[in-house]
N, C-alpha and C positions, 0 to 999 in steps of 0.2 A: 681723775675719772669719776664717773657714778658706780662704784662698785656700791652691791648690794651687801657690802660690810661698812658700816656708817667707818670714817674715820676724819681725819685732820688732814685736809692739804688746800692750796691758793690755785694752782698753777701748774696743771699737766703739761705734760712733753708730747704732745700727740699732731701725728700727721697725716692728712688726707689724701691716699695718693688714687687719681681716677684713673681710671683704664676701660679700655671694652672686653671685658674679660670673654650638676648636674642633680640629677635628683633624687633623691631616691625617699622612699615613704615609708615606713612600717606601721602592720597595724596589728591591734591587741586580735584583734580576730579572724586572724589568718592564721596558719598551721601551715607546715612544709609540705603536705598532699595538696592543701588546697589549692597552692603557690605553684606544682607541678602541673596541677588540672588546665589551673586557669592561664597555664602560661602557653600551653599546648592549644587553650581552646583557642585565644583571641593573640595564636602567635603573626597572623596577619591585619594586626590593628598597629594605627601609628599613633602617638602621642605627642605632643607638645609641649616641653615645658619649660616656663612661662607659656599659655595660650597667647597667642595673637590676638589685635584688637580686632580684627577683620578673618576670617577666612571661608572658603568654600573646599569642598573636595567631591573627588566620585570615587567608584569602585572598580580602579584596574589597577593592575600591575605593572610596572615595569623593573625592568633589569639594565644597572649602572653599569658603563666599562670601567675597569679597576685602568685605565688607561686616560680618564678622564681628565680631556683638556679646556684650556680657561682659553677664552676669548673674551676681552677686556676694552671697554671702551670710555668715550667719557674724558672732561676735564682730566679729572682723576683716574684714569684708568692705567695708565703707567707707574704707580705707586708704588711701590717697592712694602706696603703694608699689608697692601691687596694682594701680592703674590706671595707672597711667604705667608698669609693668614691662607689660602687659597692650598697649598702644599698642605701647611699644616693639618687642616682637616680633611686631607686627601688622606694622610696618614692614620688617621681617627678610623675616617669610613672603611678603608679598607684594609683595617688592623691583622684580617684571618685571611686576605688576597691581594698578592703583589701585581698578579700578569693578569692579564685574561684569557681564559680557557679557547684551547684551539679549536677552531668550529663554529662557536658561537657569537651570534649576534647578537649584541646590544641595544636597547633603546635610546640611553640615554647616552650619548657618546663629547657632552661636552658641555661646559656649563657658561654662559656667558654673564656679565659683571658690566653695568654701568654703573661710571661714579660720576656725579654733575661736576664735583667741585675736585679743584686740586687743591685746597686749604687742608690741612694738616694739624692745624693748632686743635690739642687737646686739653678742654675745660671743662668747669660743670657747665652743661645748658649745650653742649654739641650737640648737634644733628645725630639721634640712632635711628631714623626712622626706615622704610626700607619697604621693598613689593618682591616677593618671588613666586614666581608663573612657573609650574612645571605642566607645561603642554600632555592631552591625552592622547594614546595610540587609536586613534582613527582617522579617516580620509576628511576630517576638519580640519588638525589638528596636524602641525609638525615636530613629529617627534622626533629627537636626537639630541635638545637641549633644554636646559633651563635657564630661567633668566632670574638676577638680582638684581634690581637698583635703588640707587640710594643716593642723596643729595653728597652725602660724607662716606669717609672709606668708613669710618665706624658702624655708619648704618650696615654696611656692605659688612663689618666682622659680625654685626646680629642677624645677619638674613645667611650667615654661611653656617652661624649657631644650629638655624631652624633648617637650614640644608641637612647639615648633621644628621640631625635627629628624624628628621623623615626614612635616614634609607636604614638596614636596620642588614645583617647577612644571615642567610640562608644556609643552615648548615646541614642540609639535604642536599639541595645544588651546588653548593658551593660561592654561591651570587651574592650579591650586593642586591637587593630589592627595596623599590619604594613602591610601596602601598598607598590606598586610596586615592588617586592621579584620576581625574586631574586637579591640579590645587592652584588656587587663588586666595595669599596672603596677603593684607596689607598693615603693617604694624609699623606700631612707634609706642615708647614707652612712658603712661600717665605720667611718673615723676622723673625727676631728673639726675635727683641725687637718691641712690639705689646703694645701704653699703653696708659694710659690717666691720664691726671693729676687732683688732684683732690686740688684745693684748700681752705684752713679751717681758712684762717686768716682770709679774709673779711667778710663772716661769720663763726659764730661756727658750726661745725659740730659733734652732737651726737655719741660716739662709735657705735650704732647701725646702723646708717646709713652709716655708711663708712663700717659699716660691709658688708650693702647689696648692695651697689656700686661693691665691690669686688666679691660680689655671683651673681652679674648680668653681672658684669665682662665676668667670665666663659662661661655664653650663649653664647657672642660672639667670644667667644677663646682671649680675649684679654691676655696679659701675663703682664706686669708692671704695678702696680699703681705708676705716679708720686707724692706722699703725699708733698703740698707746705704748709706747715706749717704754718708756719710764715713770716708777709712782714709786711708796714711801718705801718699799722693797726691794729695789735696787733700780740703780741708774748704769744701765748697759753701752750707753751711746758716748760715742767719741765726741768732743765739745770743743775743737783744736783752739778755741780761745780761753778755755780753760781745762787747760789738760788733766788735773785731778779730779775732774767732776767724774769721770768711769774709774775709779776709784772704789764707787759703791756697786760693783758689777759684785757677781756672788763669786764668781772666780775669775780668771784673766783670760780662760777658754770661753767665757760666756760674755764676750761683747761683740760690739756689731761698728767695726769702723765706718769712716767717711766713706769710704770706697764701697763698703756692705751697703750702706746708704744709697748711692747713688745708681748701687748694682738695682737694687729694688726698686728705682723710680724709676730706673729704664728699662726694665724688665730687672794720806788721808786727806781732805781734801780743801774747802772755806768754811770752817767755823764761822767765819764769823759771819754767815748768813741767821746763825742758831740765833734766837731771842738769848739765850744760855742753853749749860751741859745739858737740865734738865728739860730744857723748851724746843723739842727740834723742828716741830710744828705748829701753825704755819711760820713763813719766815720771818724775818728780822724785815716789820715794815717801820723802823724808825732809824734804819740804814741807808745810802744811798748806793752803798756795792750791793744791794741784794738787787734794785734798778738797773742796777749797772751790767749785772750780772745776767739779768734776764735780757738784757739789750743784746748782751754778746752771744747768748745762745741762740735767740733769735736770730740774730743779723749769721752766723755760723751756718744757721738752720737755712735760709733764706736762699745761699746759696744751692743746696742740695734739693730742695722740695721748690717749686717753680709754682704750684697750682694756687688756688685763690685763698680757701680757708685754713686758720691755724686756730686748733682748738686750745683755748685757756685755761681749760677749767673751770675752778671756782666752788664746785660742789663741796658742801659736808664740812662746812669750813666751823672749828670752836676756836675761837679768841680765846678761851680763859687763860691760858697761859702769859699773853702780852698782857692784860693786867696781873699777874704775880711777878711778871720782871721789873724791877725795879727801873732800869734805864727803859725800857719801852712803856711803862707806866708813867712816868715823867715824862715822853714824848706825848704818849696821847693828851696826858692834863697842860702842855706846853700849846697843842696846836687844840683845845677842847673837843677834842674826838673820844668817845667811846668805841669800843672794842669792834663793836658792827657800821660802825663809820668808821675808821681804819678798814676793814674788812669790804666795804666799796671801795675806800680811798686805793687800796692793792690793785683791785679787779679795774678799774679804770685806769691807774696808771700803766697795768701791764694791754690793755687795750690801748693807750696812748703809740705804747711802743712797737704793738702789731701792725698797727694802721700805716705809722710813720714807713715800716719798709713793705708798706703795698699787698700788705693781708689783711681779709676779713674774718674779725675775729667770731670765733665761735664758742658758746661759757654754756656749762650747765642751768639749768633753770631756775637754781636756788640765787642766781644774783637777778634774775626777772622778780623772781619772790620778794626779791627782798628790796628793787631801790632799781625798777623798772623805768621809772623818768630821768635816772642818771644814765643809763645804758649807752653808749654811742648807737643813733641809728643803725648803723652800720651791722652791728650785731646779729647774731643766727642763734637763737635760742633752742637749746638742745634740751628737749625732753627726757625725762630718764624714770620721775618718781610716782609718775601717776598718772590717770585722764584730766582731760581740762586745762592744760596749760598751754597746748598749742590753739583752742580757740580764744584764749584771753591774748596770748603774744602777739599774734594776727590780728585782732581789733584793732591794737596799737600801733600797728605799721610793721614790727618786727619779722623774719624770715625765720622759720621754725622747723625743726626736723625731730619725728616722734620716735622714740624709742623705748615705750612704757615698758619695766622692767617686769610687769605682771604678765605680760606674752613676750615682749621681746629679748628678753635674758637669756643666752643659751644657755649658762649656769645653770638656770632651774631647772633641772632633768624631769621633774613634775608636770613641766608643761605639755600639752599633746601636740603634736606637729596642725591639728586642727584648729586648735585652740591661736595660736600663730596666725595661723591661712585667717581667722576670721576677723583680728585685728583692723581697723581701718584708720588710718594718720587722718583721713579729718573726719570722725567724727565729730558733731557738734557746731564744724562749723557751714554753715548753707550758704555765705554771699562769696559767689564768684572768683571776687576781684581778692577776695580774701584766703578761699584757697588756694589762689595761687601762689604765696606766699610762701603753701607749706613745701619746701625744697621737696621731700620725702622723707624715705624713714632709714633705719639702721640698725639690724642685731646684732646683739652685742657680745661677743666670746669673750668674758673676762679669764684670768688663768690662773685663778686660786684652784682650782680641781683637776685643771687639763693643762698635759706637757704635750710633749711632742708625741708620746703613745697612740696618744686619744682625742689629741685636737681636733681634729674631721671626724672623725666618730663624734663627737659632740656637736659641730654645727652644722652636718647634715643627718636626716633631710630636713630639719626645721628651715635651715636658714633659708633655703630653696622655697618650701610654704610664706615665710614672707615676700621672697623674692616674685610669686605667684600675686600679691598682693599688693607690688608697687608697680607692678607691669599691668593688671589688668584694671579695666574702668570700673569706676563703681556702680554696683547693681552686678555683675559677671561674677559669677559664683561657680565653680570647679564642686559636682558631684560628691563630698567629702569622705561618703561611703560607700565611694565608685574604687573597689577593690584592685581596679584593673590597673588605677592609674598608680597607683601604689605602688604594684609589682613595676611598673614599666621604668618608675623613678630611681627603683630601688639595681631592675638591669642596667639599666644605662649609667648610672654610679660602677658596678661592679665594670662594667665597660668601660669605661677610662680611668679606671684604676683610683678612684679618689678615695671612698671608702670601703673598701673589699672588707671590712669587719663588718661591717653592719648585720644585721640580720633583722628577720619578717618576725614580728610578736610583741615589739614595744614600742612603745610613745618616742621613745630617748633613749639614748646611749647608758650603758651601765657605767657608774661610776668605778675607779681602783678598786677594789678590796683594799687596798693599805692606803694611807695617806702618801699626797705623792707634794704637798707642798713644804716648802724648804724648813729641815729641824729647826729649833732654836738654837744657837750661836754658829751654826754656819753660814748666816748672812752675817757680815761687817759690819758695823755700824755707819750711818750712811751721813759722812761730814758734809755730802752736800748739802743736804737738809731740803732739798726741791719738793713743796710742796705739789702733789698729788699729780704727777705723771707730764710727762713729754709726749703728747699727741702729735702727732704729727696726719695731716687731714692729707694722706697720701694717696698712694697708689688700690684702689681698689678697681679694677679691670681700666681704669687709665687711673692712675692713682687719685685722697684731701690729708693727706700728699700725692698722691698720684691718682690723677683720674685714673679709670678702668677703661680702657677701648677695651673691646674682646681680644686677648693677647694674642697679636699674630703665631 
């Protein structure tokens, strides 16, 4: 992992989860009185986040029937994903009213969904486009229904999220209303990869918290969860081929079984790895057992995480202790390698193992900066140190993911939301063919100062600001001084119960007043010596390891 704290690692265990899965923004310029006044003045306004690619709207207000019915058509119309998603969003929209009022006629009584393809395979690059039409209430329009049309079920999920944001509950009339009709929305994401890294190695996060994060990602249409499971601090994941590895967890209660990992995707150890007792990282490059273990771990993980990308790390590697360990130093001399060359050897060998298992390797940018010409052409370069890396990577034909730590590291609490929003993944890239090699971007929630008590408040609303940048076409911009957007995002988040402790009045959540990191002596020594993190590119609203389709 590329945490902001320098450490020495080689291979993190990271999984990408791709999935189809609100956003709250706080402003330093608002106080609670302004909040109340603006809310009262603008309670008939409609805000969508992220903004669609194209949209038009009117000035009519429609009422929506709590008994809203679904009419599905097309080759994918009978999909269980569609029907379950409709039920889920219906429960969100009608959270405060479950039945129609007696004697009341509603304008919108049915939702038409057209899905052209029956293919439900979830993978990076799946078609998430959709159109959403809300007819107006006049003689030229047929009122009583709304139509969402998409090529795939995952486009439908995105359309349902947008529809849910158009609806709001009127506490005076006790009805759900849809303002600013008629609506015509044509939408597709700007980037295929719109990710969030979640670090569970520094602080263990219960499964329920991980699921809440995944659900909250859907509100902002983020689609990849980068699950950073293992790092130097702990190894909480069960690896059947090497059952002693997870003895490196904080406690026996802070672990993830293979069944736990499956659930997220579907919705003392091995001291031979160490060069010596005083040199536990990087792993011992001189021993075949090191690579046998890496191969075993990746093979076991392949059974759990079926998606394309696997993050192999490779950042912040310091090889000094290789040169100070006699048998490793001798191996380097025998193979006529420097420490830098052995680092390259380690990374390339790990890439070979991943590719043999039909994974596409993702590596932090240090590997590209150090030996770009030797990297496998399939490598995805993950930027984090600063700007300028993606332009260089795509110019050499590599794909790239943008995560500039100065703007998209969520543990940097001093970075305000508008700075996050203004960051541009395509900065410095003008050639159209090279722009296509930028898969997208990822905000990173490193876990040194966040646990289950504050991780959601730290993620939102700034992750949603990044989601807006990853969705909107280049040049499109929200007026960041428009406090109405900030208030709406906050209220929307409250409605979904994902960030109910966020406050208007700050750019980022406040850290705990006490240290939340593990105390010295509590963490058992890590006999596994695994260099920097097991990251599974997995479920992020369709898990990498899990591709994230909006959660059904």
